N, CA, C and O of each residue as an XYZ file, in Angstrom:
852
protein
N    -190.588    -72.714   -142.577
C    -191.119    -71.366   -142.339
C    -190.366    -70.357   -143.210
O    -189.142    -70.414   -143.320
N    -191.107    -69.437   -143.826
C    -190.489    -68.443   -144.693
C    -190.753    -67.044   -144.155
O    -191.786    -66.787   -143.537
N    -189.805    -66.143   -144.397
C    -190.010    -64.743   -144.048
C    -191.185    -64.160   -144.828
O    -191.429    -64.535   -145.975
N    -191.909    -63.237   -144.191
C    -192.926    -62.481   -144.916
C    -192.191    -61.403   -145.708
O    -191.443    -60.612   -145.133
N    -192.399    -61.368   -147.010
C    -191.611    -60.484   -147.872
C    -192.532    -59.600   -148.716
O    -193.507    -60.066   -149.306
N    -192.190    -58.314   -148.752
C    -192.880    -57.331   -149.589
C    -191.896    -56.869   -150.665
O    -190.712    -56.671   -150.392
N    -192.398    -56.700   -151.885
C    -191.535    -56.310   -153.005
C    -192.003    -54.987   -153.594
O    -193.197    -54.776   -153.806
N    -191.034    -54.084   -153.861
C    -191.327    -52.794   -154.478
C    -190.314    -52.567   -155.592
O    -189.117    -52.778   -155.397
N    -190.787    -52.140   -156.754
C    -189.891    -51.731   -157.840
C    -189.800    -50.211   -157.834
O    -190.816    -49.520   -157.765
N    -188.556    -49.688   -157.908
C    -188.366    -48.245   -157.852
C    -187.198    -47.836   -158.742
O    -186.067    -48.271   -158.525
N    -187.469    -47.004   -159.740
C    -186.446    -46.468   -160.647
C    -185.476    -47.547   -161.136
O    -184.260    -47.408   -161.006
N    -186.014    -48.589   -161.683
C    -185.258    -49.712   -162.251
C    -184.526    -50.529   -161.187
O    -183.739    -51.417   -161.514
N    -184.783    -50.232   -159.940
C    -184.212    -51.013   -158.850
C    -185.285    -51.860   -158.187
O    -186.478    -51.678   -158.430
N    -184.844    -52.787   -157.347
C    -185.771    -53.662   -156.626
C    -185.534    -53.527   -155.123
O    -184.396    -53.467   -154.657
N    -186.631    -53.481   -154.386
C    -186.589    -53.409   -152.926
C    -187.336    -54.611   -152.373
O    -188.450    -54.906   -152.805
N    -186.731    -55.302   -151.425
C    -187.419    -56.354   -150.686
C    -187.421    -55.982   -149.215
O    -186.393    -55.597   -148.657
N    -188.590    -56.100   -148.592
C    -188.736    -55.865   -147.155
C    -189.159    -57.184   -146.527
O    -190.203    -57.735   -146.874
N    -188.358    -57.685   -145.615
C    -188.646    -58.959   -144.972
C    -188.929    -58.800   -143.494
O    -188.252    -58.041   -142.800
N    -189.920    -59.511   -143.020
C    -190.228    -59.564   -141.586
C    -189.929    -60.981   -141.126
O    -190.572    -61.931   -141.573
N    -188.957    -61.127   -140.237
C    -188.544    -62.480   -139.865
C    -188.873    -62.772   -138.397
O    -188.680    -61.932   -137.518
N    -189.368    -63.974   -138.165
C    -189.632    -64.466   -136.812
C    -188.793    -65.706   -136.526
O    -188.841    -66.253   -135.424
N    -188.019    -66.151   -137.528
C    -187.221    -67.359   -137.387
C    -186.043    -67.137   -136.443
O    -185.529    -66.025   -136.318
N    -185.625    -68.215   -135.782
C    -184.429    -68.113   -134.946
C    -183.182    -68.227   -135.819
O    -183.279    -68.428   -137.029
N    -182.013    -68.096   -135.197
C    -180.755    -68.072   -135.936
C    -180.553    -69.360   -136.729
O    -180.159    -69.314   -137.895
N    -180.818    -70.498   -136.113
C    -180.576    -71.777   -136.792
C    -181.471    -71.949   -138.009
O    -181.041    -72.474   -139.035
N    -182.713    -71.506   -137.892
C    -183.635    -71.618   -139.031
C    -183.182    -70.730   -140.181
O    -183.186    -71.156   -141.336
N    -182.793    -69.503   -139.870
C    -182.313    -68.595   -140.912
C    -181.030    -69.130   -141.556
O    -180.844    -69.033   -142.769
N    -180.162    -69.690   -140.734
C    -178.903    -70.238   -141.247
C    -179.178    -71.380   -142.238
O    -178.523    -71.489   -143.275
N    -180.143    -72.214   -141.901
C    -180.455    -73.347   -142.773
C    -181.069    -72.896   -144.091
O    -180.980    -73.607   -145.092
N    -181.693    -71.716   -144.101
C    -182.314    -71.177   -145.311
C    -181.295    -70.516   -146.244
O    -181.537    -70.398   -147.445
N    -180.153    -70.084   -145.690
C    -179.143    -69.389   -146.491
C    -178.245    -70.425   -147.163
O    -177.372    -71.008   -146.519
N    -178.458    -70.646   -148.437
C    -177.808    -71.771   -149.124
C    -176.298    -71.607   -149.282
O    -175.585    -72.596   -149.454
N    -175.803    -70.371   -149.224
C    -174.352    -70.182   -149.327
C    -173.762    -69.682   -148.001
O    -172.842    -68.864   -147.987
N    -174.304    -70.183   -146.902
C    -173.840    -69.745   -145.580
C    -172.339    -69.966   -145.391
O    -171.686    -69.198   -144.685
N    -171.790    -71.002   -146.012
C    -170.386    -71.352   -145.760
C    -169.431    -70.205   -146.099
O    -168.364    -70.098   -145.494
N    -169.797    -69.342   -147.062
C    -168.881    -68.246   -147.423
C    -168.866    -67.147   -146.356
O    -167.958    -66.317   -146.323
N    -169.863    -67.153   -145.501
C    -169.980    -66.140   -144.451
C    -169.600    -66.658   -143.064
O    -169.602    -65.895   -142.097
N    -169.280    -67.925   -142.960
C    -169.170    -68.558   -141.646
C    -168.180    -67.856   -140.719
O    -168.494    -67.622   -139.552
N    -166.991    -67.517   -141.217
C    -165.976    -66.867   -140.376
C    -166.465    -65.504   -139.893
O    -166.294    -65.154   -138.726
N    -167.076    -64.735   -140.804
C    -167.613    -63.420   -140.452
C    -168.759    -63.556   -139.454
O    -168.855    -62.789   -138.496
N    -169.614    -64.528   -139.684
C    -170.780    -64.755   -138.837
C    -170.367    -65.075   -137.401
O    -170.990    -64.596   -136.454
N    -169.324    -65.880   -137.239
C    -168.905    -66.299   -135.902
C    -168.426    -65.130   -135.043
O    -168.384    -65.242   -133.818
N    -168.067    -64.021   -135.666
C    -167.604    -62.844   -134.915
C    -168.753    -62.012   -134.358
O    -168.541    -61.131   -133.526
N    -169.966    -62.294   -134.818
C    -171.129    -61.524   -134.346
C    -171.498    -61.968   -132.936
O    -171.547    -63.164   -132.645
N    -171.756    -61.000   -132.065
C    -171.888    -61.333   -130.647
C    -173.319    -61.496   -130.158
O    -173.549    -62.173   -129.156
N    -174.294    -60.888   -130.846
C    -175.671    -60.942   -130.343
C    -176.568    -61.734   -131.280
O    -176.316    -61.813   -132.483
N    -177.609    -62.316   -130.718
C    -178.590    -63.061   -131.517
C    -179.252    -62.157   -132.540
O    -179.433    -62.548   -133.694
N    -179.616    -60.944   -132.122
C    -180.279    -59.999   -133.030
C    -179.395    -59.686   -134.231
O    -179.866    -59.679   -135.368
N    -178.122    -59.429   -133.981
C    -177.212    -59.099   -135.089
C    -177.057    -60.294   -136.041
O    -176.969    -60.119   -137.256
N    -177.026    -61.488   -135.487
C    -176.914    -62.686   -136.324
C    -178.155    -62.855   -137.199
O    -178.046    -63.202   -138.375
N    -179.328    -62.611   -136.627
C    -180.564    -62.717   -137.400
C    -180.588    -61.692   -138.540
O    -180.952    -62.023   -139.669
N    -180.198    -60.444   -138.239
C    -180.164    -59.397   -139.260
C    -179.188    -59.756   -140.387
O    -179.492    -59.591   -141.568
N    -178.028    -60.243   -139.998
C    -176.981    -60.629   -140.951
C    -177.506    -61.683   -141.923
O    -177.358    -61.554   -143.138
N    -178.120    -62.728   -141.369
C    -178.618    -63.824   -142.199
C    -179.804    -63.393   -143.059
O    -179.874    -63.726   -144.242
N    -180.725    -62.659   -142.466
C    -181.927    -62.256   -143.188
C    -181.589    -61.351   -144.372
O    -182.178    -61.492   -145.444
N    -180.651    -60.430   -144.190
C    -180.274    -59.531   -145.279
C    -179.691    -60.316   -146.448
O    -179.998    -60.023   -147.603
N    -178.866    -61.293   -146.164
C    -178.235    -62.083   -147.232
C    -179.232    -63.018   -147.910
O    -179.128    -63.289   -149.106
N    -180.186    -63.502   -147.146
C    -181.274    -64.271   -147.747
C    -182.054    -63.430   -148.756
O    -182.365    -63.891   -149.855
N    -182.364    -62.204   -148.374
C    -183.130    -61.334   -149.266
C    -182.330    -60.972   -150.515
O    -182.882    -60.920   -151.614
N    -181.040    -60.723   -150.351
C    -180.227    -60.382   -151.517
C    -180.144    -61.555   -152.494
O    -180.240    -61.360   -153.705
N    -179.969    -62.763   -151.977
C    -179.985    -63.942   -152.857
C    -181.326    -64.038   -153.589
O    -181.378    -64.358   -154.777
N    -182.395    -63.758   -152.865
C    -183.734    -63.898   -153.441
C    -183.982    -62.846   -154.522
O    -184.454    -63.180   -155.609
N    -183.673    -61.589   -154.241
C    -183.991    -60.524   -155.192
C    -183.141    -60.640   -156.458
O    -183.583    -60.260   -157.542
N    -181.926    -61.164   -156.323
C    -181.047    -61.296   -157.482
C    -181.185    -62.649   -158.185
O    -180.684    -62.833   -159.294
N    -181.863    -63.581   -157.539
C    -182.102    -64.881   -158.162
C    -180.866    -65.756   -158.257
O    -180.811    -66.675   -159.075
N    -179.871    -65.474   -157.422
C    -178.648    -66.277   -157.418
C    -177.929    -66.052   -156.086
O    -178.258    -65.130   -155.340
N    -176.959    -66.891   -155.804
C    -176.161    -66.715   -154.592
C    -175.127    -65.619   -154.816
O    -174.360    -65.659   -155.779
N    -175.118    -64.635   -153.911
C    -174.154    -63.537   -154.003
C    -173.380    -63.451   -152.697
O    -173.775    -64.029   -151.684
N    -172.272    -62.720   -152.736
C    -171.447    -62.545   -151.545
C    -171.347    -61.058   -151.233
O    -170.928    -60.266   -152.077
N    -171.734    -60.685   -150.019
C    -171.705    -59.298   -149.586
C    -170.358    -58.998   -148.927
O    -169.907    -59.723   -148.040
N    -169.729    -57.914   -149.380
C    -168.483    -57.436   -148.777
C    -168.682    -55.983   -148.342
O    -169.724    -55.387   -148.616
N    -167.686    -55.416   -147.665
C    -167.766    -54.031   -147.208
C    -166.497    -53.288   -147.597
O    -165.396    -53.828   -147.493
N    -166.659    -52.028   -148.054
C    -165.485    -51.234   -148.429
C    -164.934    -50.486   -147.216
O    -165.390    -50.693   -146.091
N    -163.950    -49.613   -147.453
C    -163.283    -48.912   -146.348
C    -164.206    -47.964   -145.596
O    -163.920    -47.582   -144.461
N    -165.330    -47.577   -146.238
C    -166.328    -46.724   -145.578
C    -167.470    -47.532   -144.968
O    -168.488    -46.978   -144.554
N    -167.283    -48.856   -144.919
C    -168.283    -49.777   -144.378
C    -169.567    -49.819   -145.209
O    -170.640    -50.137   -144.697
N    -169.441    -49.494   -146.496
C    -170.581    -49.609   -147.403
C    -170.599    -51.012   -147.998
O    -169.557    -51.510   -148.423
N    -171.759    -51.654   -148.036
C    -171.819    -53.004   -148.602
C    -171.751    -52.989   -150.117
O    -172.261    -52.076   -150.767
N    -171.117    -54.007   -150.669
C    -171.104    -54.202   -152.115
C    -171.054    -55.697   -152.391
O    -170.762    -56.494   -151.499
N    -171.340    -56.071   -153.631
C    -171.347    -57.477   -154.016
C    -170.007    -57.860   -154.631
O    -169.479    -57.159   -155.494
N    -169.478    -58.966   -154.177
C    -168.217    -59.480   -154.723
C    -168.421    -59.946   -156.164
O    -169.335    -60.716   -156.460
N    -167.557    -59.465   -157.045
C    -167.577    -59.900   -158.450
C    -168.947    -59.726   -159.109
O    -169.393    -60.579   -159.876
N    -169.607    -58.607   -158.798
C    -170.922    -58.334   -159.389
C    -171.076    -56.831   -159.562
O    -170.524    -56.053   -158.783
N    -171.821    -56.421   -160.577
C    -171.941    -54.999   -160.895
C    -173.117    -54.316   -160.201
O    -173.150    -53.088   -160.116
N    -174.074    -55.087   -159.708
C    -175.247    -54.473   -159.070
C    -174.845    -53.697   -157.807
O    -173.941    -54.093   -157.072
N    -175.539    -52.592   -157.585
C    -175.314    -51.758   -156.393
C    -176.360    -52.125   -155.338
O    -177.516    -52.383   -155.671
N    -175.951    -52.149   -154.062
C    -176.869    -52.590   -153.006
C    -176.847    -51.641   -151.805
O    -175.903    -50.876   -151.606
N    -177.912    -51.717   -151.022
C    -177.974    -51.066   -149.715
C    -178.828    -51.945   -148.804
O    -179.730    -52.647   -149.261
N    -178.525    -51.892   -147.505
C    -179.181    -52.760   -146.514
C    -179.638    -51.919   -145.324
O    -178.941    -50.992   -144.910
N    -180.799    -52.243   -144.780
C    -181.272    -51.587   -143.557
C    -182.025    -52.602   -142.713
O    -182.632    -53.532   -143.243
N    -181.984    -52.422   -141.394
C    -182.770    -53.300   -140.523
C    -183.247    -52.552   -139.286
O    -182.598    -51.619   -138.813
N    -184.387    -52.980   -138.779
C    -184.989    -52.388   -137.587
C    -185.811    -53.468   -136.898
O    -186.813    -53.946   -137.431
N    -185.365    -53.841   -135.702
C    -185.983    -54.935   -134.950
C    -186.065    -56.188   -135.818
O    -185.029    -56.678   -136.267
N    -187.266    -56.726   -136.070
C    -187.337    -57.960   -136.857
C    -187.680    -57.693   -138.327
O    -188.221    -58.560   -139.013
N    -187.360    -56.492   -138.796
C    -187.514    -56.154   -140.203
C    -186.138    -55.945   -140.827
O    -185.229    -55.409   -140.194
N    -186.002    -56.372   -142.065
C    -184.795    -56.098   -142.831
C    -185.226    -55.691   -144.235
O    -186.175    -56.247   -144.789
N    -184.521    -54.716   -144.807
C    -184.836    -54.248   -146.154
C    -183.551    -54.190   -146.962
O    -182.506    -53.780   -146.458
N    -183.637    -54.607   -148.227
C    -182.495    -54.508   -149.130
C    -182.959    -53.826   -150.408
O    -184.113    -53.950   -150.818
N    -182.035    -53.105   -151.026
C    -182.313    -52.442   -152.292
C    -181.177    -52.761   -153.253
O    -180.005    -52.740   -152.878
N    -181.539    -53.054   -154.489
C    -180.561    -53.428   -155.516
C    -180.850    -52.621   -156.772
O    -182.006    -52.474   -157.171
N    -179.797    -52.099   -157.394
C    -179.953    -51.393   -158.670
C    -178.881    -51.896   -159.633
O    -177.745    -52.129   -159.220
N    -179.227    -52.067   -160.920
C    -178.251    -52.617   -161.861
C    -177.080    -51.688   -162.155
O    -176.017    -52.156   -162.563
N    -177.250    -50.367   -161.955
C    -176.203    -49.410   -162.347
C    -175.836    -48.438   -161.223
O    -174.669    -48.318   -160.851
N    -176.838    -47.751   -160.693
C    -176.582    -46.616   -159.814
C    -176.460    -47.017   -158.340
O    -177.063    -47.988   -157.882
N    -175.655    -46.231   -157.620
C    -175.580    -46.398   -156.169
C    -176.954    -46.126   -155.550
O    -177.696    -45.267   -156.024
N    -177.281    -46.860   -154.494
C    -178.587    -46.728   -153.851
C    -178.416    -46.618   -152.339
O    -177.393    -47.013   -151.780
N    -179.439    -46.073   -151.698
C    -179.485    -46.028   -150.240
C    -180.892    -46.350   -149.784
O    -181.868    -45.949   -150.419
N    -180.994    -47.076   -148.679
C    -182.301    -47.401   -148.114
C    -182.214    -47.315   -146.598
O    -181.217    -47.718   -146.000
N    -183.261    -46.789   -145.985
C    -183.348    -46.799   -144.524
C    -184.774    -47.121   -144.129
O    -185.711    -46.452   -144.567
N    -184.944    -48.140   -143.305
C    -186.256    -48.541   -142.782
C    -186.206    -48.495   -141.266
O    -185.299    -49.056   -140.650
N    -187.179    -47.827   -140.666
C    -187.253    -47.704   -139.212
C    -188.664    -48.031   -138.755
O    -189.633    -47.477   -139.275
N    -188.783    -48.929   -137.783
C    -190.093    -49.138   -137.175
C    -190.477    -47.877   -136.407
O    -189.617    -47.185   -135.862
N    -191.756    -47.590   -136.370
C    -192.220    -46.314   -135.827
C    -192.243    -46.335   -134.297
O    -192.863    -47.202   -133.681
N    -191.549    -45.358   -133.697
C    -191.500    -45.210   -132.241
C    -191.562    -43.720   -131.907
O    -191.630    -42.872   -132.796
N    -191.538    -43.423   -130.622
C    -191.531    -42.033   -130.169
C    -190.118    -41.469   -130.054
O    -189.948    -40.289   -129.747
N    -189.115    -42.288   -130.293
C    -187.722    -41.871   -130.043
C    -187.332    -40.617   -130.822
O    -186.617    -39.761   -130.302
N    -187.795    -40.507   -132.054
C    -187.366    -39.408   -132.916
C    -187.746    -38.047   -132.325
O    -187.062    -37.052   -132.567
N    -188.818    -38.006   -131.563
C    -189.263    -36.741   -130.969
C    -188.274    -36.240   -129.911
O    -188.198    -35.042   -129.637
N    -187.523    -37.169   -129.326
C    -186.565    -36.787   -128.278
C    -185.232    -36.305   -128.843
O    -184.461    -35.648   -128.144
N    -184.962    -36.627   -130.097
C    -183.625    -36.337   -130.633
C    -183.645    -35.456   -131.889
O    -182.591    -35.234   -132.486
N    -184.794    -34.956   -132.300
C    -184.872    -34.286   -133.606
C    -183.985    -33.048   -133.709
O    -183.543    -32.699   -134.803
N    -183.717    -32.376   -132.582
C    -182.884    -31.164   -132.646
C    -181.434    -31.494   -132.984
O    -180.672    -30.604   -133.363
N    -181.046    -32.751   -132.853
C    -179.675    -33.144   -133.183
C    -179.459    -33.277   -134.686
O    -178.339    -33.104   -135.166
N    -180.520    -33.581   -135.435
C    -180.315    -33.839   -136.862
C    -181.038    -32.868   -137.786
O    -180.907    -32.966   -139.006
N    -181.808    -31.923   -137.218
C    -182.478    -30.909   -138.028
C    -181.954    -29.522   -137.676
O    -181.707    -29.229   -136.506
N    -181.785    -28.666   -138.684
C    -181.405    -27.282   -138.397
C    -182.644    -26.509   -137.933
O    -183.758    -27.019   -138.060
N    -182.480    -25.295   -137.399
C    -183.639    -24.564   -136.861
C    -184.776    -24.362   -137.858
O    -185.946    -24.455   -137.486
N    -184.449    -24.088   -139.116
C    -185.513    -23.889   -140.116
C    -186.284    -25.180   -140.345
O    -187.512    -25.161   -140.433
N    -185.575    -26.305   -140.442
C    -186.238    -27.603   -140.627
C    -187.139    -27.915   -139.434
O    -188.248    -28.423   -139.599
N    -186.656    -27.607   -138.241
C    -187.442    -27.875   -137.036
C    -188.783    -27.141   -137.082
O    -189.798    -27.661   -136.619
N    -188.781    -25.944   -137.636
C    -189.993    -25.135   -137.700
C    -191.090    -25.809   -138.508
O    -192.249    -25.821   -138.092
N    -190.736    -26.371   -139.659
C    -191.790    -26.914   -140.510
C    -191.933    -28.433   -140.443
O    -192.873    -28.981   -141.018
N    -191.022    -29.124   -139.756
C    -191.135    -30.582   -139.679
C    -191.640    -31.079   -138.326
O    -192.159    -32.191   -138.227
N    -191.491    -30.264   -137.290
C    -191.922    -30.711   -135.957
C    -193.430    -30.500   -135.776
O    -193.968    -29.431   -136.064
N    -194.083    -31.544   -135.293
C    -195.506    -31.469   -134.955
C    -195.679    -32.230   -133.647
O    -195.385    -33.423   -133.572
N    -196.151    -31.547   -132.630
C    -196.237    -32.142   -131.294
C    -197.080    -33.422   -131.271
O    -196.818    -34.321   -130.472
N    -198.092    -33.508   -132.144
C    -199.012    -34.639   -132.112
C    -198.719    -35.715   -133.166
O    -199.341    -36.777   -133.158
N    -197.776    -35.442   -134.067
C    -197.542    -36.373   -135.176
C    -196.055    -36.377   -135.533
O    -195.493    -35.349   -135.911
N    -195.433    -37.540   -135.409
C    -194.002    -37.660   -135.696
C    -193.692    -37.979   -137.153
O    -192.530    -38.185   -137.504
N    -194.700    -38.022   -137.996
C    -194.502    -38.536   -139.358
C    -193.401    -37.799   -140.112
O    -192.527    -38.431   -140.705
N    -193.434    -36.471   -140.093
C    -192.423    -35.701   -140.812
C    -191.031    -35.961   -140.242
O    -190.071    -36.134   -140.993
N    -190.923    -35.989   -138.909
C    -189.625    -36.209   -138.274
C    -189.040    -37.560   -138.651
O    -187.842    -37.678   -138.909
N    -189.891    -38.575   -138.680
C    -189.414    -39.920   -139.005
C    -188.915    -40.003   -140.448
O    -187.898    -40.636   -140.730
N    -189.643    -39.360   -141.347
C    -189.202    -39.331   -142.745
C    -187.894    -38.560   -142.868
O    -186.991    -38.974   -143.595
N    -187.793    -37.440   -142.159
C    -186.577    -36.626   -142.218
C    -185.363    -37.408   -141.725
O    -184.297    -37.353   -142.338
N    -185.522    -38.130   -140.626
C    -184.408    -38.919   -140.092
C    -183.963    -39.970   -141.112
O    -182.772    -40.101   -141.396
N    -184.919    -40.714   -141.657
C    -184.564    -41.758   -142.611
C    -183.950    -41.172   -143.881
O    -183.045    -41.766   -144.467
N    -184.443    -40.003   -144.307
C    -183.876    -39.363   -145.497
C    -182.404    -39.031   -145.287
O    -181.581    -39.244   -146.177
N    -182.077    -38.515   -144.116
C    -180.677    -38.162   -143.853
C    -179.816    -39.406   -143.670
O    -178.632    -39.392   -144.008
N    -180.389    -40.470   -143.144
C    -179.659    -41.740   -143.061
C    -179.340    -42.273   -144.465
O    -178.241    -42.767   -144.712
N    -180.297    -42.168   -145.364
C    -180.072    -42.615   -146.741
C    -178.924    -41.839   -147.379
O    -178.072    -42.418   -148.054
N    -178.908    -40.534   -147.162
C    -177.847    -39.737   -147.781
C    -176.496    -39.996   -147.137
O    -175.464    -39.893   -147.800
N    -176.489    -40.328   -145.860
C    -175.228    -40.739   -145.244
C    -174.698    -42.006   -145.924
O    -173.496    -42.150   -146.147
N    -175.605    -42.906   -146.243
C    -175.197    -44.139   -146.924
C    -174.707    -43.858   -148.346
O    -173.794    -44.527   -148.828
N    -175.305    -42.879   -149.014
C    -174.919    -42.566   -150.387
C    -173.648    -41.712   -150.454
O    -172.780    -41.948   -151.295
N    -173.544    -40.732   -149.576
C    -172.451    -39.755   -149.670
C    -171.261    -40.141   -148.796
O    -170.110    -39.954   -149.189
N    -171.545    -40.682   -147.605
C    -170.468    -41.071   -146.711
C    -170.230    -40.066   -145.595
O    -171.117    -39.290   -145.242
N    -169.031    -40.091   -145.049
C    -168.716    -39.346   -143.826
C    -168.721    -37.831   -143.994
O    -168.683    -37.097   -143.006
N    -168.767    -37.358   -145.243
C    -168.834    -35.907   -145.468
C    -170.098    -35.307   -144.866
O    -170.142    -34.109   -144.588
N    -171.123    -36.124   -144.663
C    -172.388    -35.615   -144.118
C    -172.616    -36.126   -142.692
O    -173.750    -36.361   -142.275
N    -171.523    -36.290   -141.964
C    -171.627    -36.792   -140.591
C    -172.509    -35.890   -139.723
O    -173.257    -36.385   -138.880
N    -172.425    -34.561   -139.925
C    -173.273    -33.628   -139.180
C    -174.562    -33.402   -139.974
O    -174.614    -32.574   -140.884
N    -175.584    -34.149   -139.613
C    -176.845    -34.109   -140.359
C    -177.494    -32.730   -140.350
O    -178.121    -32.345   -141.337
N    -177.358    -31.977   -139.262
C    -178.088    -30.711   -139.136
C    -177.496    -29.598   -139.984
O    -178.220    -28.693   -140.398
N    -176.190    -29.642   -140.253
C    -175.566    -28.580   -141.042
C    -175.290    -28.984   -142.486
O    -175.269    -28.129   -143.371
N    -175.079    -30.263   -142.735
C    -174.682    -30.715   -144.066
C    -175.856    -31.083   -144.960
O    -175.723    -31.070   -146.183
N    -177.005    -31.412   -144.371
C    -178.159    -31.859   -145.151
C    -179.378    -31.020   -144.794
O    -179.730    -30.897   -143.621
N    -180.018    -30.448   -145.799
C    -181.199    -29.616   -145.551
C    -182.370    -30.124   -146.381
O    -182.305    -30.181   -147.608
N    -183.436    -30.488   -145.689
C    -184.634    -31.023   -146.338
C    -185.563    -29.878   -146.727
O    -185.887    -29.027   -145.899
N    -185.991    -29.860   -147.987
C    -186.960    -28.866   -148.432
C    -188.362    -29.300   -147.992
O    -188.627    -30.497   -147.883
N    -189.255    -28.350   -147.741
C    -190.632    -28.713   -147.363
C    -191.257    -29.668   -148.383
O    -191.044    -29.540   -149.589
N    -192.030    -30.622   -147.873
C    -192.667    -31.612   -148.752
C    -194.045    -31.960   -148.219
O    -194.358    -31.701   -147.057
N    -194.864    -32.549   -149.078
C    -196.217    -32.939   -148.706
C    -196.217    -34.328   -148.075
O    -195.501    -35.223   -148.524
N    -197.021    -34.498   -147.038
C    -197.097    -35.784   -146.348
C    -198.244    -36.627   -146.900
O    -199.403    -36.213   -146.887
N    -197.894    -37.817   -147.385
C    -198.863    -38.809   -147.851
C    -198.371    -40.187   -147.406
O    -197.392    -40.286   -146.666
N    -199.034    -41.235   -147.847
C    -198.540    -42.581   -147.548
C    -197.192    -42.835   -148.230
O    -196.351    -43.569   -147.712
N    -197.003    -42.217   -149.400
C    -195.705    -42.249   -150.066
C    -195.569    -40.974   -150.867
O    -196.562    -40.357   -151.254
N    -194.325    -40.586   -151.113
C    -194.113    -39.345   -151.842
C    -192.642    -39.055   -152.035
O    -191.770    -39.835   -151.654
N    -192.396    -37.906   -152.641
C    -191.035    -37.494   -152.987
C    -190.609    -36.341   -152.093
O    -191.422    -35.495   -151.721
N    -189.329    -36.317   -151.756
C    -188.760    -35.155   -151.087
C    -187.382    -34.881   -151.655
O    -186.737    -35.767   -152.215
N    -186.936    -33.629   -151.503
C    -185.642    -33.219   -152.015
C    -184.776    -32.729   -150.856
O    -185.248    -32.048   -149.945
N    -183.504    -33.094   -150.918
C    -182.576    -32.755   -149.836
C    -181.319    -32.158   -150.448
O    -180.756    -32.702   -151.398
N    -180.886    -31.024   -149.888
C    -179.661    -30.359   -150.332
C    -178.468    -30.853   -149.520
O    -178.489    -30.825   -148.289
N    -177.431    -31.306   -150.219
C    -176.136    -31.553   -149.578
C    -175.376    -30.236   -149.671
O    -174.893    -29.861   -150.739
N    -175.274    -29.543   -148.550
C    -174.842    -28.146   -148.545
C    -173.437    -27.976   -149.113
O    -173.256    -27.222   -150.069
N    -172.446    -28.653   -148.557
C    -171.074    -28.446   -149.020
C    -170.828    -29.078   -150.377
O    -169.888    -28.698   -151.075
N    -171.651    -30.028   -150.758
C    -171.519    -30.661   -152.069
C    -172.290    -29.948   -153.162
O    -172.159    -30.279   -154.340
N    -173.112    -28.949   -152.765
C    -173.931    -28.185   -153.719
C    -174.719    -29.092   -154.649
O    -174.751    -28.882   -155.862
N    -175.360    -30.112   -154.062
C    -176.165    -31.034   -154.856
C    -177.502    -31.284   -154.179
O    -177.600    -31.314   -152.953
N    -178.514    -31.461   -154.990
C    -179.849    -31.807   -154.495
C    -180.116    -33.271   -154.828
O    -179.896    -33.716   -155.954
N    -180.589    -34.002   -153.840
C    -180.930    -35.413   -154.020
C    -182.448    -35.567   -153.961
O    -183.114    -34.971   -153.114
N    -182.969    -36.362   -154.857
C    -184.402    -36.666   -154.891
C    -184.606    -38.039   -154.265
O    -184.084    -39.037   -154.760
N    -185.361    -38.085   -153.184
C    -185.617    -39.321   -152.452
C    -187.104    -39.637   -152.475
O    -187.931    -38.772   -152.761
N    -187.430    -40.875   -152.174
C    -188.836    -41.299   -152.117
C    -189.087    -41.940   -150.755
O    -188.287    -42.748   -150.282
N    -190.205    -41.573   -150.132
C    -190.537    -42.165   -148.838
C    -191.804    -43.010   -148.945
O    -192.672    -42.773   -149.786
N    -191.875    -43.996   -148.069
C    -193.048    -44.850   -147.890
C    -193.307    -44.912   -146.387
O    -192.380    -45.129   -145.606
N    -194.547    -44.724   -145.983
C    -194.842    -44.741   -144.550
C    -196.203    -45.389   -144.306
O    -197.192    -45.064   -144.962
N    -196.229    -46.322   -143.338
C    -197.491    -46.922   -142.928
C    -197.531    -46.958   -141.404
O    -196.697    -46.327   -140.754
N    -198.475    -47.678   -140.827
C    -198.608    -47.699   -139.370
C    -197.435    -48.397   -138.692
O    -197.197    -48.192   -137.502
N    -196.697    -49.221   -139.441
C    -195.621    -50.027   -138.858
C    -194.248    -49.413   -139.031
O    -193.461    -49.386   -138.084
N    -193.942    -48.917   -140.232
C    -192.582    -48.441   -140.482
C    -192.562    -47.217   -141.390
O    -193.523    -46.910   -142.095
N    -191.422    -46.534   -141.338
C    -191.074    -45.467   -142.271
C    -189.900    -45.969   -143.096
O    -188.952    -46.529   -142.546
N    -189.953    -45.777   -144.402
C    -188.839    -46.180   -145.262
C    -188.560    -45.079   -146.272
O    -189.479    -44.538   -146.886
N    -187.282    -44.753   -146.439
C    -186.858    -43.799   -147.465
C    -185.817    -44.479   -148.336
O    -184.952    -45.204   -147.844
N    -185.912    -44.234   -149.639
C    -184.961    -44.833   -150.589
C    -184.455    -43.751   -151.535
O    -185.121    -42.744   -151.774
N    -183.264    -43.987   -152.063
C    -182.700    -43.057   -153.029
C    -181.848    -43.779   -154.050
O    -181.122    -44.717   -153.723
N    -181.944    -43.329   -155.301
C    -181.058    -43.787   -156.365
C    -180.198    -42.571   -156.724
O    -180.723    -41.472   -156.904
N    -178.898    -42.763   -156.827
C    -177.972    -41.643   -156.929
C    -177.942    -41.043   -158.342
O    -176.953    -41.155   -159.066
N    -179.060    -40.404   -158.705
C    -179.136    -39.606   -159.935
C    -179.219    -38.150   -159.475
O    -180.289    -37.677   -159.092
N    -178.105    -37.454   -159.514
C    -177.999    -36.160   -158.862
C    -178.393    -35.000   -159.785
O    -178.235    -35.070   -161.003
N    -178.903    -33.944   -159.173
C    -179.212    -32.696   -159.884
C    -178.157    -31.687   -159.451
O    -178.082    -31.345   -158.271
N    -177.333    -31.200   -160.392
C    -176.310    -30.214   -160.039
C    -176.931    -28.839   -159.911
O    -177.812    -28.472   -160.689
N    -176.470    -28.071   -158.922
C    -176.947    -26.697   -158.789
C    -176.200    -25.783   -159.763
O    -176.459    -24.581   -159.805
């Protein structure tokens, strides 16, 4: 049994989105370099976390066409051991997404669509953003906004821990996919992100090519 995989090319980078129904043992048997992860894997406590761990590494091996080893830096950002490619990982329920770029830092966030964002949007949007992104009947803008700020947290780090004050999303047009721009307030930088949205998930990606103010 193989994961269902979708492939997207974006700004010289590659994105793979995998939907997995396999159990832990099946995923483990598919990961050809599992032995390098065995000690780390044994520390994982839940079945879901083990599935996400294995599926992400399977996708990275697949997109790069070779066995790679994922490590984490002091900010808990993933990177490849002894390799120059930049990576980002996201997962939501039985979906996992990875993004790889040959040069630039990348961020990816994929979220399955739920009503949860409507209950928490005031925590991550400032009052002005709330005015133009909130729609009582449609969560689409809110979901994109949340994922966009998650992507920038992955790219920038703990400096943007307070999403509502540190990151400001400019108004954007809603389509199945499109571009949005986000200001990192204290960093005085604008980031250009791309979103993809369908009936199942919202995904936002970014390649760290910054526009200085």
